[in-house]
C-alpha positions as CSV (number, residue, x, y, z in Angstrom):
1,M,188.8,83.8,70.2
2,A,187.4,85.1,73.5
3,L,184.0,86.6,73.6
4,E,183.0,89.0,76.3
5,K,179.7,90.7,77.2
6,N,180.1,94.2,78.7
7,V,177.0,96.0,80.2
8,V,177.4,99.5,81.4
9,V,175.3,102.6,82.2
10,D,176.8,105.0,79.8
11,K,174.4,108.0,80.0
12,I,172.3,109.5,82.7
13,E,170.1,112.6,82.1
14,V,167.9,114.6,84.4
15,L,164.8,116.1,82.7
16,E,163.1,119.3,83.7
17,N,160.3,117.5,85.6
18,G,162.8,115.5,87.7
19,S,162.7,112.3,85.7
20,V,166.0,110.5,85.3
21,Q,166.7,108.9,81.9
22,V,169.2,106.0,82.0
23,R,170.9,104.5,78.9
24,T,172.5,101.1,79.2
25,K,175.0,100.0,76.6
26,T,175.6,96.3,76.0
27,A,178.7,95.5,73.9
28,I,179.9,92.1,72.7
29,L,183.6,92.0,72.4
30,E,185.8,89.6,70.5
31,D,189.4,89.6,71.7
32,G,188.8,93.1,73.2
33,K,187.3,94.6,70.0
34,Q,183.6,95.4,69.9
35,I,181.7,93.4,67.3
36,S,178.2,94.2,68.3
37,G,176.4,96.7,70.6
38,T,172.9,97.7,71.6
39,F,171.4,100.4,73.8
40,H,168.4,100.3,76.2
41,R,166.8,103.3,77.8
42,H,164.5,103.6,80.8
43,V,163.1,106.3,82.9
44,V,163.1,106.6,86.7
45,A,160.3,109.0,87.6
46,P,160.2,111.0,90.8
47,G,158.6,108.8,93.5
48,D,159.7,105.5,91.8
49,D,161.7,102.9,93.7
50,Y,165.3,103.2,92.4
51,S,166.9,100.8,94.8
52,A,167.7,98.3,92.1
53,E,169.5,100.9,89.9
54,N,173.3,101.1,89.8
55,A,175.1,103.3,92.4
56,R,175.5,106.3,90.1
57,V,171.8,106.3,89.2
58,Q,170.8,105.9,92.8
59,A,173.0,108.9,93.8
60,I,171.5,111.1,91.1
61,C,168.0,110.1,92.0
62,A,168.6,110.7,95.7
63,A,169.9,114.2,95.0
64,T,167.2,115.0,92.4
65,H,164.0,113.4,93.7
66,T,163.5,115.8,96.6
67,K,160.1,115.8,98.4
68,A,159.2,119.0,96.5
69,V,160.1,117.4,93.1
70,V,158.1,114.3,93.9
71,A,155.1,116.3,95.0
72,A,155.2,118.5,91.9
73,Y,155.6,115.5,89.6
74,A,152.6,113.7,91.3
75,A,150.5,116.8,91.0
76,E,151.3,117.2,87.3
77,Q,150.5,113.5,86.7
78,A,147.2,113.8,88.5
79,K,146.3,117.0,86.5
80,N,147.0,115.2,83.2
81,A,145.3,111.9,84.1
82,P,142.3,111.0,82.0
83,A,138.9,111.4,83.6
84,E,137.2,108.3,84.9
85,V,134.5,106.9,82.6
86,G,131.0,107.4,84.1
87,A,132.2,110.0,86.7
């Protein structure tokens, strides 16, 4: 009986606002057959540091997160930020 853990980015989606959603699948294999699996999702927003992401995610972020997209995302975030208390 050989157990193996396989972690792979299996889905990458680009949203309208330029955010990149990344889904990572972790599978536990016994003798080559999956016996367990989980998914984890995270988002890389325009302007975020994506240098620790896998090569495919980095390539998509580099192509998608243009200066214009980052500026538009930052402006939208600032517009939707809650007002400071006592301001």
